mmCIF file of the C-alpha atoms, coordinates in Angstrom:
data_MODEL
# 
_entry.id   MODEL 
# 
loop_
_atom_site.group_PDB 
_atom_site.id 
_atom_site.type_symbol 
_atom_site.label_atom_id 
_atom_site.label_alt_id 
_atom_site.label_comp_id 
_atom_site.label_asym_id 
_atom_site.label_entity_id 
_atom_site.label_seq_id 
_atom_site.pdbx_PDB_ins_code 
_atom_site.Cartn_x 
_atom_site.Cartn_y 
_atom_site.Cartn_z 
_atom_site.occupancy 
_atom_site.B_iso_or_equiv 
_atom_site.pdbx_formal_charge 
_atom_site.auth_seq_id 
_atom_site.auth_comp_id 
_atom_site.auth_asym_id 
_atom_site.auth_atom_id 
_atom_site.pdbx_PDB_model_num 
ATOM 1   C CA . MET A 1 1   ? 1.869  -12.061 8.664   1.00 0.00 ? 1   MET A CA 1 
ATOM 2   C CA . LYS A 1 2   ? 1.869  -8.477  9.938   1.00 0.00 ? 2   LYS A CA 1 
ATOM 3   C CA . LYS A 1 3   ? 0.512  -5.814  7.617   1.00 0.00 ? 3   LYS A CA 1 
ATOM 4   C CA . LEU A 1 4   ? 3.203  -3.767  5.931   1.00 0.00 ? 4   LEU A CA 1 
ATOM 5   C CA . PRO A 1 5   ? 3.003  -0.007  6.234   1.00 0.00 ? 5   PRO A CA 1 
ATOM 6   C CA . SER A 1 6   ? 2.167  2.097   3.208   1.00 0.00 ? 6   SER A CA 1 
ATOM 7   C CA . ILE A 1 7   ? 5.352  3.891   2.182   1.00 0.00 ? 7   ILE A CA 1 
ATOM 8   C CA . SER A 1 8   ? 5.169  7.049   0.050   1.00 0.00 ? 8   SER A CA 1 
ATOM 9   C CA . ASP A 1 9   ? 7.527  7.759   -2.856  1.00 0.00 ? 9   ASP A CA 1 
ATOM 10  C CA . THR A 1 10  ? 9.579  10.195  -0.751  1.00 0.00 ? 10  THR A CA 1 
ATOM 11  C CA . GLU A 1 11  ? 9.742  7.735   2.136   1.00 0.00 ? 11  GLU A CA 1 
ATOM 12  C CA . TRP A 1 12  ? 11.089 5.103   -0.268  1.00 0.00 ? 12  TRP A CA 1 
ATOM 13  C CA . GLN A 1 13  ? 14.164 7.311   -0.792  1.00 0.00 ? 13  GLN A CA 1 
ATOM 14  C CA . VAL A 1 14  ? 14.875 7.234   2.946   1.00 0.00 ? 14  VAL A CA 1 
ATOM 15  C CA . MET A 1 15  ? 14.142 3.506   3.204   1.00 0.00 ? 15  MET A CA 1 
ATOM 16  C CA . LYS A 1 16  ? 16.620 2.754   0.395   1.00 0.00 ? 16  LYS A CA 1 
ATOM 17  C CA . VAL A 1 17  ? 19.332 4.477   2.416   1.00 0.00 ? 17  VAL A CA 1 
ATOM 18  C CA . LEU A 1 18  ? 18.391 2.534   5.543   1.00 0.00 ? 18  LEU A CA 1 
ATOM 19  C CA . TRP A 1 19  ? 18.225 -0.801  3.719   1.00 0.00 ? 19  TRP A CA 1 
ATOM 20  C CA . THR A 1 20  ? 21.806 -0.381  2.547   1.00 0.00 ? 20  THR A CA 1 
ATOM 21  C CA . ASN A 1 21  ? 23.370 1.458   5.508   1.00 0.00 ? 21  ASN A CA 1 
ATOM 22  C CA . SER A 1 22  ? 21.908 0.815   8.908   1.00 0.00 ? 22  SER A CA 1 
ATOM 23  C CA . PRO A 1 23  ? 21.855 1.539   11.708  1.00 0.00 ? 23  PRO A CA 1 
ATOM 24  C CA . ILE A 1 24  ? 22.691 5.171   10.954  1.00 0.00 ? 24  ILE A CA 1 
ATOM 25  C CA . THR A 1 25  ? 21.957 8.613   12.353  1.00 0.00 ? 25  THR A CA 1 
ATOM 26  C CA . SER A 1 26  ? 19.640 11.146  10.748  1.00 0.00 ? 26  SER A CA 1 
ATOM 27  C CA . SER A 1 27  ? 22.731 13.197  9.848   1.00 0.00 ? 27  SER A CA 1 
ATOM 28  C CA . GLN A 1 28  ? 24.127 10.219  7.955   1.00 0.00 ? 28  GLN A CA 1 
ATOM 29  C CA . VAL A 1 29  ? 20.798 9.740   6.144   1.00 0.00 ? 29  VAL A CA 1 
ATOM 30  C CA . ILE A 1 30  ? 20.858 13.435  5.199   1.00 0.00 ? 30  ILE A CA 1 
ATOM 31  C CA . GLU A 1 31  ? 24.434 13.057  3.952   1.00 0.00 ? 31  GLU A CA 1 
ATOM 32  C CA . GLN A 1 32  ? 23.521 9.982   1.870   1.00 0.00 ? 32  GLN A CA 1 
ATOM 33  C CA . LEU A 1 33  ? 20.636 11.856  0.237   1.00 0.00 ? 33  LEU A CA 1 
ATOM 34  C CA . GLU A 1 34  ? 22.682 14.956  -0.646  1.00 0.00 ? 34  GLU A CA 1 
ATOM 35  C CA . GLY A 1 35  ? 22.940 15.208  -4.409  1.00 0.00 ? 35  GLY A CA 1 
ATOM 36  C CA . VAL A 1 36  ? 20.096 12.709  -4.806  1.00 0.00 ? 36  VAL A CA 1 
ATOM 37  C CA . THR A 1 37  ? 17.431 15.070  -3.480  1.00 0.00 ? 37  THR A CA 1 
ATOM 38  C CA . SER A 1 38  ? 17.257 18.772  -2.721  1.00 0.00 ? 38  SER A CA 1 
ATOM 39  C CA . TRP A 1 39  ? 15.627 18.159  0.663   1.00 0.00 ? 39  TRP A CA 1 
ATOM 40  C CA . LYS A 1 40  ? 16.484 20.209  3.694   1.00 0.00 ? 40  LYS A CA 1 
ATOM 41  C CA . PRO A 1 41  ? 17.650 18.323  6.816   1.00 0.00 ? 41  PRO A CA 1 
ATOM 42  C CA . LYS A 1 42  ? 14.291 19.053  8.493   1.00 0.00 ? 42  LYS A CA 1 
ATOM 43  C CA . THR A 1 43  ? 12.479 17.255  5.645   1.00 0.00 ? 43  THR A CA 1 
ATOM 44  C CA . VAL A 1 44  ? 14.582 14.119  6.108   1.00 0.00 ? 44  VAL A CA 1 
ATOM 45  C CA . LYS A 1 45  ? 13.977 14.181  9.870   1.00 0.00 ? 45  LYS A CA 1 
ATOM 46  C CA . THR A 1 46  ? 10.232 14.572  9.248   1.00 0.00 ? 46  THR A CA 1 
ATOM 47  C CA . LEU A 1 47  ? 10.293 11.561  6.908   1.00 0.00 ? 47  LEU A CA 1 
ATOM 48  C CA . LEU A 1 48  ? 12.197 9.504   9.480   1.00 0.00 ? 48  LEU A CA 1 
ATOM 49  C CA . GLY A 1 49  ? 9.606  10.454  12.094  1.00 0.00 ? 49  GLY A CA 1 
ATOM 50  C CA . ARG A 1 50  ? 6.774  9.380   9.803   1.00 0.00 ? 50  ARG A CA 1 
ATOM 51  C CA . LEU A 1 51  ? 8.463  6.070   9.102   1.00 0.00 ? 51  LEU A CA 1 
ATOM 52  C CA . VAL A 1 52  ? 8.939  5.467   12.838  1.00 0.00 ? 52  VAL A CA 1 
ATOM 53  C CA . ARG A 1 53  ? 5.220  6.179   13.455  1.00 0.00 ? 53  ARG A CA 1 
ATOM 54  C CA . LYS A 1 54  ? 4.316  3.763   10.659  1.00 0.00 ? 54  LYS A CA 1 
ATOM 55  C CA . ASN A 1 55  ? 6.505  1.064   12.267  1.00 0.00 ? 55  ASN A CA 1 
ATOM 56  C CA . ALA A 1 56  ? 8.617  0.840   9.125   1.00 0.00 ? 56  ALA A CA 1 
ATOM 57  C CA . VAL A 1 57  ? 11.687 2.159   10.964  1.00 0.00 ? 57  VAL A CA 1 
ATOM 58  C CA . GLY A 1 58  ? 12.967 1.671   14.480  1.00 0.00 ? 58  GLY A CA 1 
ATOM 59  C CA . PHE A 1 59  ? 15.657 3.482   16.413  1.00 0.00 ? 59  PHE A CA 1 
ATOM 60  C CA . THR A 1 60  ? 17.940 3.155   19.384  1.00 0.00 ? 60  THR A CA 1 
ATOM 61  C CA . GLN A 1 61  ? 19.420 5.992   21.363  1.00 0.00 ? 61  GLN A CA 1 
ATOM 62  C CA . GLU A 1 62  ? 23.170 6.117   21.746  1.00 0.00 ? 62  GLU A CA 1 
ATOM 63  C CA . GLY A 1 63  ? 24.156 9.058   23.869  1.00 0.00 ? 63  GLY A CA 1 
ATOM 64  C CA . ARG A 1 64  ? 22.599 12.093  22.228  1.00 0.00 ? 64  ARG A CA 1 
ATOM 65  C CA . SER A 1 65  ? 22.234 10.372  18.861  1.00 0.00 ? 65  SER A CA 1 
ATOM 66  C CA . TYR A 1 66  ? 19.478 8.196   17.478  1.00 0.00 ? 66  TYR A CA 1 
ATOM 67  C CA . LEU A 1 67  ? 20.414 5.276   15.248  1.00 0.00 ? 67  LEU A CA 1 
ATOM 68  C CA . TYR A 1 68  ? 17.723 4.378   12.707  1.00 0.00 ? 68  TYR A CA 1 
ATOM 69  C CA . TYR A 1 69  ? 17.195 0.972   11.120  1.00 0.00 ? 69  TYR A CA 1 
ATOM 70  C CA . PRO A 1 70  ? 14.451 -0.633  8.992   1.00 0.00 ? 70  PRO A CA 1 
ATOM 71  C CA . LEU A 1 71  ? 11.827 -2.823  10.636  1.00 0.00 ? 71  LEU A CA 1 
ATOM 72  C CA . VAL A 1 72  ? 10.580 -4.114  7.262   1.00 0.00 ? 72  VAL A CA 1 
ATOM 73  C CA . THR A 1 73  ? 12.635 -5.758  4.550   1.00 0.00 ? 73  THR A CA 1 
ATOM 74  C CA . GLU A 1 74  ? 13.102 -4.286  1.121   1.00 0.00 ? 74  GLU A CA 1 
ATOM 75  C CA . ASP A 1 75  ? 11.930 -7.533  -0.453  1.00 0.00 ? 75  ASP A CA 1 
ATOM 76  C CA . ALA A 1 76  ? 8.663  -7.546  1.515   1.00 0.00 ? 76  ALA A CA 1 
ATOM 77  C CA . CYS A 1 77  ? 8.001  -3.897  0.649   1.00 0.00 ? 77  CYS A CA 1 
ATOM 78  C CA . VAL A 1 78  ? 8.719  -4.424  -3.041  1.00 0.00 ? 78  VAL A CA 1 
ATOM 79  C CA . LYS A 1 79  ? 6.351  -7.404  -3.130  1.00 0.00 ? 79  LYS A CA 1 
ATOM 80  C CA . GLU A 1 80  ? 3.608  -5.452  -1.345  1.00 0.00 ? 80  GLU A CA 1 
ATOM 81  C CA . GLU A 1 81  ? 4.087  -2.437  -3.613  1.00 0.00 ? 81  GLU A CA 1 
ATOM 82  C CA . SER A 1 82  ? 3.890  -4.709  -6.680  1.00 0.00 ? 82  SER A CA 1 
ATOM 83  C CA . ARG A 1 83  ? 0.711  -6.345  -5.379  1.00 0.00 ? 83  ARG A CA 1 
ATOM 84  C CA . SER A 1 84  ? -0.812 -2.947  -4.613  1.00 0.00 ? 84  SER A CA 1 
ATOM 85  C CA . PHE A 1 85  ? 0.109  -1.584  -8.057  1.00 0.00 ? 85  PHE A CA 1 
ATOM 86  C CA . LEU A 1 86  ? -1.343 -4.640  -9.783  1.00 0.00 ? 86  LEU A CA 1 
ATOM 87  C CA . GLU A 1 87  ? -4.595 -4.287  -7.840  1.00 0.00 ? 87  GLU A CA 1 
ATOM 88  C CA . ARG A 1 88  ? -4.844 -0.494  -8.230  1.00 0.00 ? 88  ARG A CA 1 
ATOM 89  C CA . VAL A 1 89  ? -3.940 -0.199  -11.920 1.00 0.00 ? 89  VAL A CA 1 
ATOM 90  C CA . TYR A 1 90  ? -4.951 -3.551  -13.406 1.00 0.00 ? 90  TYR A CA 1 
ATOM 91  C CA . GLY A 1 91  ? -7.701 -4.670  -11.048 1.00 0.00 ? 91  GLY A CA 1 
ATOM 92  C CA . GLY A 1 92  ? -5.506 -7.592  -10.004 1.00 0.00 ? 92  GLY A CA 1 
ATOM 93  C CA . ALA A 1 93  ? -5.292 -8.976  -13.572 1.00 0.00 ? 93  ALA A CA 1 
ATOM 94  C CA . LEU A 1 94  ? -1.676 -10.083 -13.919 1.00 0.00 ? 94  LEU A CA 1 
ATOM 95  C CA . SER A 1 95  ? -2.193 -11.267 -17.492 1.00 0.00 ? 95  SER A CA 1 
ATOM 96  C CA . VAL A 1 96  ? -3.248 -7.755  -18.570 1.00 0.00 ? 96  VAL A CA 1 
ATOM 97  C CA . LEU A 1 97  ? -0.168 -6.226  -16.934 1.00 0.00 ? 97  LEU A CA 1 
ATOM 98  C CA . LEU A 1 98  ? 2.137  -8.767  -18.561 1.00 0.00 ? 98  LEU A CA 1 
ATOM 99  C CA . THR A 1 99  ? 0.504  -8.373  -21.951 1.00 0.00 ? 99  THR A CA 1 
ATOM 100 C CA . ASN A 1 100 ? 0.827  -4.573  -21.827 1.00 0.00 ? 100 ASN A CA 1 
ATOM 101 C CA . PHE A 1 101 ? 4.405  -4.786  -20.641 1.00 0.00 ? 101 PHE A CA 1 
ATOM 102 C CA . LEU A 1 102 ? 5.554  -7.447  -23.104 1.00 0.00 ? 102 LEU A CA 1 
ATOM 103 C CA . GLU A 1 103 ? 3.940  -5.777  -26.118 1.00 0.00 ? 103 GLU A CA 1 
ATOM 104 C CA . ASP A 1 104 ? 5.810  -2.527  -25.418 1.00 0.00 ? 104 ASP A CA 1 
ATOM 105 C CA . GLN A 1 105 ? 9.243  -3.957  -24.572 1.00 0.00 ? 105 GLN A CA 1 
ATOM 106 C CA . ASP A 1 106 ? 12.085 -5.237  -26.704 1.00 0.00 ? 106 ASP A CA 1 
ATOM 107 C CA . LEU A 1 107 ? 13.285 -8.438  -25.043 1.00 0.00 ? 107 LEU A CA 1 
ATOM 108 C CA . THR A 1 108 ? 16.478 -10.341 -25.708 1.00 0.00 ? 108 THR A CA 1 
ATOM 109 C CA . LYS A 1 109 ? 16.379 -14.065 -26.410 1.00 0.00 ? 109 LYS A CA 1 
ATOM 110 C CA . ASP A 1 110 ? 17.842 -14.664 -22.938 1.00 0.00 ? 110 ASP A CA 1 
ATOM 111 C CA . GLU A 1 111 ? 15.093 -12.586 -21.300 1.00 0.00 ? 111 GLU A CA 1 
ATOM 112 C CA . ILE A 1 112 ? 12.430 -14.493 -23.236 1.00 0.00 ? 112 ILE A CA 1 
ATOM 113 C CA . ASP A 1 113 ? 13.985 -17.820 -22.217 1.00 0.00 ? 113 ASP A CA 1 
ATOM 114 C CA . GLN A 1 114 ? 14.098 -16.667 -18.600 1.00 0.00 ? 114 GLN A CA 1 
ATOM 115 C CA . LEU A 1 115 ? 10.397 -15.691 -18.686 1.00 0.00 ? 115 LEU A CA 1 
ATOM 116 C CA . LYS A 1 116 ? 9.490  -19.034 -20.272 1.00 0.00 ? 116 LYS A CA 1 
ATOM 117 C CA . SER A 1 117 ? 11.420 -20.853 -17.544 1.00 0.00 ? 117 SER A CA 1 
ATOM 118 C CA . ILE A 1 118 ? 9.591  -18.947 -14.807 1.00 0.00 ? 118 ILE A CA 1 
ATOM 119 C CA . LEU A 1 119 ? 6.218  -19.719 -16.396 1.00 0.00 ? 119 LEU A CA 1 
ATOM 120 C CA . ASP A 1 120 ? 7.121  -23.391 -16.854 1.00 0.00 ? 120 ASP A CA 1 
ATOM 121 C CA . LYS A 1 121 ? 8.012  -23.640 -13.143 1.00 0.00 ? 121 LYS A CA 1 
ATOM 122 C CA . LYS A 1 122 ? 4.695  -22.025 -12.222 1.00 0.00 ? 122 LYS A CA 1 
ATOM 123 C CA . LYS A 1 123 ? 2.878  -24.550 -14.403 1.00 0.00 ? 123 LYS A CA 1 
ATOM 124 C CA . GLU A 1 124 ? 4.307  -27.512 -12.442 1.00 0.00 ? 124 GLU A CA 1 
# 
């Protein structure tokens, strides 16, 4: 499996746009982010350039326009980010993360049943 690129918090904003609307031009990315961020168009273009260099985003040229599209899936990036967070914050100890999370959250009966079902499947 190829190593996934490290994506910064600001780059995630751009990736979310590309995961839902691609291929699109940088102008369309800028338009999608208006109201969500206060970034200038140059900032968005810089982020797209970074993502291209990281091999997270590809592009094709159509006339004078470049169409950008993701080279990595959202699901793969979310899984990698979760793994990285678990390692960085909890030293890889999933039980500590779950304990901290579950002690601080109010869960519905349905959510508890769903968690039990997931754990039961893992046990098998």
